[in-house]
C-alpha positions in Angstrom: 73.2 59.3 93.0 71.6 61.8 95.2 71.4 65.3 93.6 72.9 68.1 95.6 70.3 70.5 96.8 70.1 74.0 95.3 68.8 77.4 96.3 65.8 76.8 94.0 64.9 73.7 96.0 65.0 75.7 99.3 62.9 78.4 97.7 60.3 76.0 96.5 59.9 74.4 100.0 59.9 77.7 101.8 57.4 79.3 99.3 59.7 82.2 98.4 61.9 83.2 95.5 65.5 82.1 95.1 66.5 85.7 95.4 64.9 85.9 98.9 66.8 82.8 100.0 70.0 84.4 98.8 69.2 87.6 100.8 68.4 85.6 103.9 71.7 83.7 103.7 73.9 86.7 102.9 72.2 89.1 105.4 72.8 92.0 102.9 69.1 92.6 102.3 66.2 92.8 104.8 64.1 89.7 105.1 61.2 89.4 107.6 61.7 87.2 110.6 58.8 85.0 109.6 60.2 84.5 106.1 63.7 83.8 107.5 62.3 81.2 109.8 60.6 79.4 106.9 63.8 79.5 104.9 65.8 78.1 107.8 63.3 75.3 108.3 63.5 74.4 104.6 67.3 74.4 104.7 67.3 72.0 107.7 64.7 69.8 106.0 66.6 69.6 102.8 70.1 69.5 104.5 71.1 72.2 102.1 74.7 73.3 102.0 75.7 76.5 100.0 78.0 75.9 97.1 80.9 78.2 98.3 83.0 77.4 95.2 80.3 78.6 92.8 79.6 81.6 95.0 83.3 82.4 95.1 83.6 82.2 91.3 80.7 84.6 90.9 82.2 87.1 93.3 85.8 86.3 92.2 86.6 85.2 95.8 87.6 81.9 97.3 86.7 82.7 100.9 90.1 81.6 102.0 92.8 83.7 103.6 96.4 82.9 104.5 98.2 83.4 107.8 102.0 83.1 107.8 103.7 82.8 111.1 107.3 82.4 112.2 106.9 79.3 114.4 103.7 77.3 114.7 105.3 75.4 117.6 105.6 78.6 119.7 102.4 78.7 121.8 102.0 82.4 121.0 101.2 81.8 117.3 98.3 79.3 117.8 96.7 81.9 120.0 97.1 84.4 117.2 95.7 81.9 114.7 92.7 81.3 117.0 92.0 85.0 117.1 92.1 85.2 113.3 89.9 82.1 113.0 87.2 83.3 115.3 86.7 86.5 113.3 87.0 85.2 109.7 85.1 82.0 110.3 82.1 84.0 111.4 82.3 85.7 108.0 82.5 82.4 106.1 86.2 82.2 105.5 88.7 79.5 106.2 92.5 79.9 106.9 95.5 78.4 105.3 98.5 78.6 107.7 102.1 78.6 106.7 105.2 78.3 108.8 108.2 80.5 107.8 110.7 79.9 110.6 111.4 83.6 110.4 113.4 83.0 107.2 113.1 85.8 104.5 113.2 83.4 101.6 110.4 81.2 103.2 108.3 84.3 103.9 108.5 85.5 100.3 108.1 82.0 98.8 105.0 81.2 100.9 103.5 84.6 100.0 103.8 83.7 96.3 102.5 80.2 97.0 99.4 81.5 98.8 98.8 84.1 96.1 99.0 81.3 93.5 96.4 79.3 95.4 93.9 82.2 95.1 93.6 83.3 98.7 91.5 86.5 99.1 94.1 88.1 101.5 97.2 87.5 103.5 98.2 88.2 107.1 101.9 87.9 107.9 104.4 88.9 110.7 107.6 89.3 108.6 110.7 88.6 110.5 113.2 89.0 107.7 111.3 90.5 104.8 110.5 94.2 104.5 106.8 95.1 104.0 107.8 96.8 100.7 109.1 93.4 99.4 105.9 91.7 100.3 103.8 94.3 98.6 105.9 94.0 95.5 105.2 90.2 95.5 101.4 90.3 96.1 100.8 93.4 93.9 99.4 96.9 94.7 95.8 96.0 95.2 96.0 92.6 97.0 94.6 92.7 100.6 97.7 92.5 102.9 97.9 92.9 106.7 101.3 93.1 108.3 101.9 92.4 112.0 104.6 94.9 113.0 105.7 96.7 116.1 106.7 99.7 114.1 104.6 101.8 111.7 104.3 100.0 108.3 101.2 101.7 107.0 103.0 102.9 103.9 102.7 99.5 102.3 99.8 97.7 104.0 97.2 97.7 106.8 99.2 97.1 109.9 98.5 95.7 113.4 101.0 95.9 116.2 101.6 96.2 119.9 103.3 98.9 122.0 106.2 96.7 122.9 108.3 99.7 124.2 105.6 100.3 126.9 105.8 96.8 128.2 109.6 96.6 128.0 109.8 100.0 129.8 107.6 98.7 132.6 109.8 95.7 133.0 113.0 97.7 133.3 111.4 100.1 135.8 110.2 97.2 137.9 113.7 95.8 138.1 115.2 99.2 138.9 112.7 99.8 141.6 113.7 96.4 143.1 117.3 97.7 143.3 118.5 95.7 140.3 120.8 97.8 138.0 122.8 95.1 136.2 120.4 93.9 133.6 121.2 92.0 130.4 119.0 91.3 127.4 118.5 88.2 125.2 117.1 89.0 121.8 116.2 87.0 118.8 118.4 86.4 115.8 120.6 89.4 114.9 119.6 89.6 111.3 115.8 89.9 111.9 115.7 93.7 111.1 111.9 94.1 110.8 111.0 91.7 113.5 110.2 92.0 117.2 113.7 91.2 118.5 115.4 94.4 117.4 112.3 96.5 118.4 112.4 95.0 122.0 116.1 95.3 122.2 116.0 99.0 121.2 113.2 99.6 123.8 115.3 97.9 126.5 118.3 100.1 125.6 116.2 103.3 125.6 114.5 102.5 128.9 117.8 101.5 130.6 119.5 104.7 129.5 116.5 106.8 130.6 116.8 105.3 134.1 120.6 105.6 134.3 121.2 101.9 134.2 124.3 100.5 132.5 123.8 99.0 129.0 126.7 96.6 128.4 127.3 95.1 125.0 128.6 91.9 126.6 125.3 91.4 128.4 123.3 91.5 125.1 123.1 88.2 123.3 121.2 87.1 120.2 119.7 83.6 119.9 116.7 81.8 118.4 113.2 82.4 119.8 113.2 78.9 121.4 113.7 77.3 124.8 117.0 75.8 123.6 118.1 79.2 122.4 117.3 80.7 125.8 119.3 77.9 127.6 122.4 78.4 125.5 122.3 82.2 125.7 121.5 82.2 129.4 124.3 79.7 130.1 126.8 81.9 128.3 125.8 85.0 130.2 125.8 83.2 133.6 129.3 81.9 133.0 130.7 85.4 132.7 133.0 86.6 135.5 130.8 89.6 135.8 127.3 88.4 135.1 124.1 90.3 135.0 121.8 90.3 138.0 118.7 90.1 135.8 117.9 89.0 132.3 115.1 90.4 130.2 114.2 88.2 127.3 112.6 88.9 123.9 110.0 86.1 124.3 108.8 83.6 126.9 110.4 80.6 125.3 113.8 82.2 125.7 113.0 83.1 129.3 112.0 79.6 130.1 115.3 78.4 128.7 117.1 80.9 130.9 115.3 79.4 133.9 116.7 76.0 132.9 120.2 77.5 132.6 119.9 79.1 136.1 118.8 75.8 137.5 121.8 74.1 135.9 124.1 76.7 137.3 122.5 76.3 140.8 121.3 79.8 140.9 118.1 80.8 142.7 115.4 82.7 140.8 114.8 85.5 141.7 117.2 85.7 144.6 120.4 85.3 142.5 118.9 86.0 139.1 115.7 87.8 138.1 114.2 86.7 134.8 111.5 88.5 132.7 109.9 87.2 129.5 107.7 88.6 126.8 104.3 87.3 125.4 102.7 85.7 128.5 102.0 82.4 126.8 100.1 79.9 128.9 103.3 78.1 129.9 104.6 81.2 131.6 102.2 80.6 134.5 103.0 76.9 134.7 106.8 76.9 135.0 108.7 77.1 138.3 109.1 79.8 139.4 106.1 81.3 137.6 107.4 83.7 135.0 107.2 87.4 135.3 106.5 88.6 131.7 105.1 91.3 129.4 101.6 90.4 128.3 101.4 90.5 124.5 97.7 90.0 123.5 98.0 87.2 121.0 94.3 86.4 120.4 93.3 90.0 120.3 96.1 90.7 117.9 94.9 87.9 115.6 91.3 89.2 115.8 92.5 92.8 115.0 94.4 91.4 112.0 91.3 89.5 110.8 89.1 92.6 111.1 91.6 94.7 109.2 91.8 92.1 106.4 88.1 91.7 106.0 87.7 95.5 105.9 90.3 95.7 103.1 88.6 92.9 101.2 85.3 94.6 101.5 86.4 98.2 100.7 89.0 97.4 98.1 92.4 98.9 97.5 91.5 102.6 97.3 90.7 103.0 101.0 93.6 104.5 103.0 95.8 102.0 105.0 95.1 101.8 108.7 97.2 100.9 111.7 95.9 99.3 114.9 98.0 99.3 118.0 97.3 97.0 121.0 98.5 97.5 124.5 101.1 95.5 126.4 101.5 95.3 130.2 103.8 93.8 132.8 102.5 90.7 134.6 104.2 90.2 137.9 104.8 86.7 139.1 107.6 84.9 141.0 110.7 85.1 138.7 111.4 88.9 139.1 
């Protein structure tokens, strides 16, 4: 059986102390370039792989973090996960990803599960759980980053987007095009902390500010899926007085609305204007190409990762911080 290489073996080949090898690998102490090159050559020659488990035990870290998302099948969330991965992987961490379906029980259960597995920190966009509930589950000192469109810095580091700015731009664009009869398709009605209620409230506020009618019968709740968008869109388009435009809480809903308009033999945007939210890659591939609000998924994931690594490094006593990223309207052919 071939014995696993150790730091001492690398040190012997490189002609330095094991401590110098550790410093070169961690980057936390200065090592001359010539010495670093000798160490790197020795590592390559010996095919040395650091024992991350042993290192983690010494530091009381596992170098794993958890990312809990609402729907891994929604193209928005893999982009978030990629942003998280690129940041934490460069720091030697790996990610465990959990899918919650936006269900509060699943969010809380998976948070407990990840905590039991010894992850060093957790990133979550809660759809049905309040940040205070999550904090009570993970404890007062555990590194926790919450993705939220509203300020949640009382309980955790938070990263969010200025959704109201993007929604406001979409409503203004429709009004400037002469479209006053605008409906809104939101996510499930019970998702109090999630993006659906935030975006619906932004739509209502922007419409009222511009003097546009806000009709309760033109506001529908559905799932954040293409099928949900189709069923909600079909119901609104079947009304005797139907809206002239539909603003949707995400792109999958909006794509479902395009399907419903096609089934109803309505032209987009001539008969019905459609606007989404997120700007997933598919938004530029459907026909007509979807006008939508750009929600910076990869940048959001990266910001979450940086916030979590900062919390892990500084510990629980540093004040919570909130990072807000910008949204913007992307004009294409559907509105």
